[in-house]
VOBA-1610 file (N, C-alpha, C; in pm, whole numbers, padded with zeros to 5 digits, always signed):
BEGIN
Ile-00709-01233-02083Ile-00626-01299-02180Ile-00604-01444-02128Thr-00565-01482-01998Thr-00537-01604-01961Thr-00656-01676-01953Ala-00775-01653-01924Ala-00905-01717-01934Ala-00917-01757-02088Ile-00902-01687-02168Ile-00933-01713-02305Ile-00838-01829-02366Ser-00706-01808-02306Ser-00591-01909-02346Ser-00644-02051-02295Leu-00671-02039-02162Leu-00718-02171-02095Leu-00833-02243-02160Tyr-00923-02160-02191Tyr-01047-02221-02255Tyr-01020-02272-02381Ala-00940-02203-02479Ala-00885-02252-02613Ala-00808-02364-02581Glu-00722-02381-02491Glu-00622-02506-02481Glu-00711-02619-02437Thr-00825-02602-02363Thr-00893-02703-02314Thr-00983-02758-02430Gly-01033-02680-02518Gly-01082-02711-02646Gly-01014-02787-02729Leu-00876-02742-02746Leu-00799-02819-02855Leu-00770-02955-02791Ala-00753-02966-02664Ala-00713-03089-02603Ala-00824-03193-02614Arg-00946-03149-02597Arg-01061-03221-02630Arg-01078-03278-02774Leu-01025-03192-02864Leu-01029-03213-02997Leu-00940-03341-03035Arg-00810-03318-02989Arg-00720-03411-03000Arg-00747-03543-02951Asn-00821-03548-02838Asn-00864-03681-02793Asn-00985-03759-02859Gly-01035-03698-02960Gly-01126-03750-03045Gly-01256-03655-03065Pro-01354-03710-03135Pro-01485-03627-03155Pro-01512-03546-03040Ile-01562-03444-03049Ile-01621-03352-02928Ile-01770-03323-02955Asp-01856-03327-02845Asp-01981-03303-02869Asp-02003-03150-02900Pro-02095-03126-03004Pro-02108-02985-03043Pro-02146-02903-02936Ala-02237-02958-02854Ala-02291-02865-02718Ala-02167-02835-02629Glu-02078-02914-02612Glu-01961-02906-02530Glu-01865-02793-02591Leu-01859-02814-02754Leu-01793-02706-02809Leu-01838-02595-02830Arg-01969-02564-02831Arg-02031-02439-02837Arg-02021-02380-02696Glu-02037-02447-02578Glu-02020-02394-02447Glu-01873-02320-02445Thr-01787-02388-02491Thr-01641-02343-02472Thr-01621-02236-02557Leu-01671-02211-02686Leu-01682-02089-02783Leu-01737-01982-02712Glu-01847-02004-02635Glu-01919-01907-02588Glu-01832-01836-02460Lys-01779-01929-02402Lys-01708-01878-02300Lys-01568-01806-02345Ile-01505-01811-02441Ile-01416-01749-02501Ile-01468-01627-02558Ala-01579-01616-02602Ala-01633-01494-02661Ala-01671-01411-02561Thr-01732-01453-02440Thr-01764-01378-02340Thr-01640-01312-02270Gln-01524-01380-02269Gln-01409-01356-02179Gln-01322-01236-02284Ser-01353-01274-02411Ser-01285-01174-02497Ser-01350-01024-02476Thr-01491-01044-02480Thr-01580-00916-02446Thr-01533-00826-02317Arg-01515-00911-02236Arg-01485-00871-02103Arg-01325-00799-02095Thr-01240-00877-02182Thr-01105-00834-02190Thr-01088-00700-02256His-01156-00694-02355His-01173-00572-02426His-01227-00447-02334Ala-01325-00483-02273Ala-01385-00388-02163Ala-01285-00320-02078Ile-01213-00434-02015Ile-01111-00407-01926Ile-00989-00328-01968Ile-00952-00360-02120Ile-00841-00271-02174Ile-00893-00139-02201Gln-01023-00125-02227Gln-01083+00027-02244Gln-01077+00101-02099Gln-01091+00012-02000Gln-01103+00093-01871Gln-00964+00134-01840Val-00854+00025-01856Val-00731+00078-01835Val-00674+00196-01907Arg-00720+00217-02040Arg-00682+00323-02100Arg-00745+00439-02055His-00887+00442-02001His-00942+00545-01948His-00863+00596-01813Phe-00831+00499-01741Phe-00758+00514-01613Phe-00618+00592-01623Ala-00561+00546-01732Ala-00435+00592-01783Ala-00454+00738-01807Arg-00554+00796-01861Arg-00573+00916-01901Arg-00631+00999-01793Gln-00633+00933-01654Gln-00698+01008-01554Gln-00830+01042-01560Ser-00904+00964-01631Ser-01061+00994-01653Ser-01120+00951-01517Lys-01222+01035-01484Lys-01286+01009-01362Lys-01384+00869-01376Pro-01415+00811-01240Pro-01493+00692-01256Pro-01631+00698-01294Gln-01678+00618-01357Gln-01825+00642-01399Gln-01885+00564-01304Tyr-01951+00632-01194Tyr-02018+00593-01078Tyr-02162+00526-01119Leu-02174+00393-01079Leu-02310+00345-01074Leu-02357+00303-00958Thr-02456+00278-00918Thr-02513+00217-00798Thr-02538+00075-00836Val-02434-00006-00743Val-02427-00165-00762Val-02412-00245-00656Arg-02448-00357-00648Arg-02431-00448-00500Arg-02318-00506-00545Val-02254-00523-00414Val-02089-00599-00419Val-02120-00747-00481Ser-02226-00810-00454Ser-02247-00934-00488Ser-02248-00951-00640Ala-02313-00847-00704Ala-02311-00842-00854Ala-02177-00808-00912Leu-02100-00733-00846Leu-01967-00708-00871Leu-01877-00840-00881Leu-01909-00908-00776Leu-01828-01046-00764Leu-01882-01157-00859Asp-02012-01165-00902Asp-02068-01258-00965Asp-02008-01237-01117Asp-01981-01115-01144Asp-01945-01080-01294Asp-01793-01117-01300Ile-01718-01148-01195Ile-01569-01179-01231Ile-01554-01317-01141Ala-01668-01375-01135Ala-01662-01517-01066Ala-01573-01620-01139Asp-01581-01624-01284Asp-01498-01723-01342Asp-01349-01675-01345Phe-01308-01543-01354Phe-01193-01497-01335Phe-01120-01550-01200Leu-01193-01534-01103Leu-01132-01562-00966Leu-01120-01716-00965Asp-01226-01782-01006Asp-01208-01932-00998Asp-01092-01974-01072Met-01076-01940-01201Met-00978-01974-01290Met-00842-01940-01208Glu-00824-01811-01167Glu-00707-01770-01108Glu-00647-01851-00986Thr-00746-01873-00907Thr-00723-01959-00784Thr-00699-02111-00804Arg-00798-02167-00898Arg-00774-02315-00908Arg-00648-02361-00999Arg-00596-02272-01084Arg-00489-02315-01160Arg-00355-02286-01085His-00364-02235-00949His-00246-02236-00846His-00294-02315-00730His-00389-02400-00755His-00422-02496-00632His-00464-02407-00514Val-00516-02303-00509Val-00562-02219-00389Val-00706-02239-00368His-00756-02266-00242His-00901-02271-00217His-00951-02120-00188Leu-01035-02075-00279Leu-01118-01963-00245Leu-01241-01962-00200Arg-01256-01894-00068Arg-01388-01887-00015Arg-01447-01772-00002Gln-01565-01753+00003Gln-01627-01614+00018Gln-01708-01586+00134Asp-01736-01475+00199Asp-01806-01454+00307Asp-01864-01326+00283Ile-01976-01325+00222Ile-02049-01184+00175Ile-02170-01153+00289Gly-02157-01053+00372Gly-02247-01039+00446Gly-02388-01009+00388Pro-02513-01037+00475Pro-02645-01012+00417Pro-02669-00896+00424Asp-02771-00845+00358Asp-02829-00699+00337Asp-02733-00602+00335Leu-02623-00614+00238Leu-02529-00505+00225Leu-02609-00409+00147Pro-02576-00270+00180Pro-02630-00163+00088Pro-02546-00171-00045Pro-02617-00117-00141Pro-02544-00086-00269Pro-02436+00005-00244Val-02340+00008-00328Val-02222+00094-00316Val-02221+00174-00454Leu-02152+00290-00429Leu-02121+00372-00540Leu-01992+00344-00593Ala-01990+00283-00719Ala-01858+00233-00779Ala-01861+00249-00930Asp-01752+00249-00992Asp-01719+00217-01129Asp-01687+00070-01121Pro-01790-00033-01179Pro-01766-00161-01160Pro-01639-00212-01219Leu-01591-00170-01326Leu-01468-00240-01382Leu-01356-00198-01313Gln-01335-00069-01242Gln-01223-00050-01175Gln-01229-00096-01041Val-01331-00145-00970Val-01342-00198-00847Val-01323-00355-00868Gln-01371-00371-00971Gln-01339-00533-01003Gln-01169-00548-01037Gln-01116-00437-01100Gln-00973-00468-01112Gln-00899-00462-00976Val-00942-00389-00897Val-00893-00387-00769Val-00897-00518-00697Ile-01010-00582-00689Ile-01034-00715-00641Ile-00937-00811-00707Leu-00940-00807-00829Leu-00849-00895-00900Leu-00705-00888-00865Asn-00656-00761-00856Asn-00516-00744-00819Asn-00487-00797-00701Leu-00577-00770-00604Leu-00559-00810-00460Leu-00566-00965-00449Val-00650-01031-00520Val-00655-01157-00510Val-00525-01235-00574Arg-00479-01178-00680Arg-00379-01230-00739Arg-00224-01207-00641Asn-00255-01104-00579Asn-00131-01071-00482Asn-00134-01186-00388Ala-00287-01211-00331Ala-00289-01297-00231Ala-00238-01459-00282Val-00267-01484-00413Val-00220-01617-00468Val-00085-01630-00445Asp-00010-01510-00507Asp+00139-01504-00499Asp+00204-01521-00385Ala+00117-01466-00261Ala+00162-01473-00135Ala+00158-01609-00075Thr+00068-01687-00115Thr+00064-01822-00071Thr+00174-01926-00133Gly+00245-01867-00235Gly+00323-01975-00320Gly+00411-02056-00218Thr+00459-02008-00115Thr+00555-02056-00033Thr+00487-02150+00082Val+00370-02151+00098Val+00289-02226+00198Val+00304-02377+00184Asp+00360-02439+00286Asp+00380-02596+00289Asp+00257-02651+00334Gly+00146-02682+00254Gly+00023-02728+00277Gly-00073-02660+00224Pro-00221-02679+00258Pro-00307-02628+00183Pro-00315-02464+00157Arg-00331-02402+00058Arg-00329-02249+00018Arg-00483-02223+00018Ala-00482-02108+00087Ala-00644-02053+00114Ala-00633-01916+00111Ile-00763-01862+00054Ile-00782-01712+00042Ile-00925-01693+00085Leu-00957-01599+00175Leu-01087-01560+00208Leu-01127-01423+00154Leu-01231-01399+00091Leu-01276-01284+00021Leu-01402-01254+00097Ser-01402-01139+00163Ser-01531-01121+00262Ser-01562-00957+00223Ala-01690-00941+00243Ala-01756-00805+00250Ala-01829-00798+00372His-01847-00688+00438His-01923-00660+00527His-01957-00509+00555Leu-02055-00470+00609Leu-02073-00327+00645Leu-01986-00282+00766Gly-01937-00163+00743Gly-01842-00109+00832Gly-01886+00066+00848Pro-01808+00111+00939Pro-01863+00243+00962Pro-01838+00329+00838Asp-01764+00319+00746Asp-01722+00399+00619Asp-01802+00346+00489Gly-01890+00246+00507Gly-01949+00194+00405Gly-01933+00035+00397Val-01933-00012+00284Val-01889-00157+00277Val-01729-00187+00257Glu-01699-00282+00360Glu-01570-00297+00375Glu-01534-00448+00309Leu-01455-00449+00212Leu-01387-00578+00137Leu-01267-00613+00188Ala-01241-00741+00222Ala-01104-00783+00257Ala-01076-00895+00180Ile-00941-00919+00148Ile-00873-01051+00106Ile-00774-01091+00193Gln-00791-01206+00241Gln-00720-01271+00349Gln-00652-01391+00286Asp-00515-01396+00314Asp-00459-01509+00260Asp-00362-01582+00371Asn-00323-01702+00378Asn-00230-01773+00482Asn-00098-01805+00442Gly-00049-01698+00379Gly+00091-01692+00345Gly+00190-01652+00452Pro+00292-01620+00423Pro+00400-01591+00531Pro+00368-01454+00610Gly+00273-01371+00549Gly+00251-01240+00613Gly+00326-01130+00573Leu+00337-01004+00638Leu+00389-00895+00578Leu+00473-00840+00701Asp+00585-00797+00685Asp+00692-00723+00778Asp+00602-00605+00808Pro+00604-00590+00949Pro+00530-00443+01002Pro+00614-00315+00926Asn+00717-00323+00890Asn+00787-00233+00831Asn+00733-00200+00686Leu+00702-00312+00634Leu+00630-00313+00483Leu+00504-00250+00495Leu+00404-00272+00593Leu+00288-00233+00611Leu+00295-00077+00620Arg+00379-00008+00686Arg+00409+00127+00696Arg+00409+00184+00553Gln+00479+00113+00476Gln+00530+00163+00331Gln+00399+00173+00224Leu+00291+00104+00277Leu+00165+00084+00186Leu+00120+00213+00110Pro+00124+00321+00178Pro+00080+00439+00084Pro+00185+00478-00002His+00313+00429-00017His+00415+00474-00117His+00384+00406-00242Pro+00390+00506-00349Pro+00335+00458-00485Pro+00375+00324-00540Phe+00526+00287-00507Phe+00583+00179-00562Phe+00609+00068-00457Phe+00518+00082-00356Phe+00510-00023-00255Phe+00476-00157-00334Thr+00549-00272-00284Thr+00503-00411-00327Thr+00541-00524-00240Thr+00451-00618-00252Thr+00496-00738-00155Thr+00585-00846-00226Lys+00609-00814-00357Lys+00694-00928-00430Lys+00828-00853-00446Pro+00935-00955-00422Pro+01077-00911-00440Pro+01115-00858-00570Asp+01050-00907-00669Asp+01085-00847-00815Asp+00962-00775-00865Gly+00889-00731-00789Gly+00755-00648-00839Gly+00793-00487-00842Leu+00724-00425-00928Leu+00705-00284-00937Leu+00617-00216-00851Gly+00522-00269-00799Gly+00422-00225-00716Gly+00316-00157-00773Leu+00308-00140-00915Leu+00205-00086-00960Leu+00067-00153-00960Gly+00062-00260-00939Gly-00065-00311-00885Gly-00151-00257-00772Leu-00066-00247-00670Leu-00109-00203-00555Leu-00127-00053-00560Ser-00043+00017-00642Ser-00048+00168-00665Ser-00154+00187-00713Ile-00187+00132-00838Ile-00332+00140-00910Ile-00460+00128-00830Ser-00432+00004-00757Ser-00555-00010-00658Ser-00570+00098-00576Gln-00471+00133-00514Gln-00486+00240-00426Gln-00573+00368-00463Ser-00500+00397-00596Ser-00559+00529-00640Ser-00699+00498-00702Ile-00747+00386-00731Ile-00892+00362-00769Ile-00985+00361-00649Val-00928+00322-00539Val-01029+00316-00421Val-01038+00468-00367Glu-00926+00538-00353Glu-00932+00657-00310Glu-01007+00747-00390Ala-01003+00753-00531Ala-01089+00810-00615Ala-01238+00783-00604His-01262+00659-00525His-01396+00629-00477His-01433+00683-00362Gly-01340+00758-00292Gly-01390+00799-00153Gly-01360+00701-00062Gly-01278+00582-00093Gly-01256+00488+00022Gly-01098+00475+00051Arg-01069+00389+00126Arg-00913+00362+00149Arg-00880+00232+00135Leu-00750+00200+00118Leu-00687+00075+00115Leu-00589+00052+00226Trp-00591-00045+00270Trp-00491-00076+00392Trp-00455-00229+00422Ala-00362-00268+00484Ala-00323-00418+00526Ala-00303-00442+00657Thr-00327-00553+00732Thr-00311-00586+00838Thr-00261-00738+00865Pro-00178-00762+00966Pro-00108-00894+00967Pro-00232-00990+01037Asn-00230-01098+00986Asn-00335-01194+01049Asn-00271-01249+01170Arg-00366-01312+01271Arg-00332-01340+01402Arg-00255-01461+01384Asp-00271-01555+01293Asp-00210-01675+01268Asp-00099-01678+01169Ala-00142-01655+01058Ala-00026-01649+00946Ala-00121-01566+00822Gly-00017-01506+00759Gly-00066-01439+00632Gly-00105-01291+00663Ala-00173-01230+00554Ala-00208-01085+00572Ala-00319-01061+00513Thr-00404-00949+00540Thr-00534-00920+00497Thr-00521-00778+00435Phe-00556-00765+00313Phe-00577-00633+00235Phe-00712-00599+00256His-00767-00467+00306His-00886-00430+00318His-00897-00292+00232Phe-01021-00269+00166Phe-01062-00157+00125Phe-01210-00121+00145Thr-01240-00008+00146Thr-01388+00037+00159Thr-01436+00108+00055Leu-01582+00118+00026Leu-01644+00176-00070Leu-01762+00241-00004Pro-01801+00364-00021Pro-01909+00434+00030Pro-02035+00366-00018Ala-02127+00370+00075Ala-02283+00331+00030Ala-02331+00413-00059Ala-02423+00364-00136Ala-02475+00443-00236Ala-02598+00552-00152Thr-02627+00531-00056Thr-02717+00609+00017Thr-02657+00762+00049Arg-02536+00759+00025Arg-02460+00899+00043Arg-02475+00980-00050Leu-02529+00945-00164Leu-02559+01033-00277Leu-02723+01065-00286His-02757+01178-00322His-02902+01223-00347His-02950+01116-00456Arg-03089+01077-00416Arg-03140+00988-00512Arg-03148+01021-00655Ser-03168+01143-00685Ser-03155+01166-00829Ser-03011+01154-00892Glu-02915+01139-00811Glu-02762+01124-00870Glu-02738+00985-00897Arg-02822+00904-00860Arg-02798+00747-00875Arg-02816+00683-01011Val-02751+00597-01061Val-02774+00514-01166Val-02790+00383-01147Glu-02885+00317-01163Glu-02905+00168-01099Glu-02827+00091-01214Leu-02747-00018-01182Leu-02693-00108-01262Leu-02742-00250-01238Thr-02776-00317-01338Thr-02829-00439-01302Thr-02730-00545-01397Leu-02667-00647-01315Leu-02555-00720-01375Leu-02621-00868-01369
//
């Protein structure tokens, strides 16, 4: 919804400044339509999750999952003046995942990281990485914020754990439920210098018999 609003405001601002090139207007409208379709899909997914529906597992590559939400990630970080860098390991195996649910986890963790960098006096930065680990593919969102108190780290499994003073903790709680439903786990670690890193794992698709897989092309 934020993306749709920003694209619409950008288009209106251009119109106020004078005639707009039809190609530029078409591009803006296409972006609004694309984000509207995706927002509808996300709302449907949240409804399914609220009804405790099982994830719709597909065989998909992490790079495809990230490409599909690239605009969201870029807009979320740019509007808060946060530099987002990605480090995606080569030759990662495909994972078993419900794409929309896993993308929601990534977006939740990136938003938390953006909020965590709000008090940084200097450049704000987030590193989104994905590498092969012993439990499958491990994704990590690292920020250069103030970090987490060790006591808070021990509360992470709590349903209403939150890193925000006025937060309800539902974002992390839902994220953890999604990850665990996928057979993975979510945890946080303090960074050596500053900030914190949230990690979660997804099992590699090779764990399922070939006949049980469904290929996803994004």
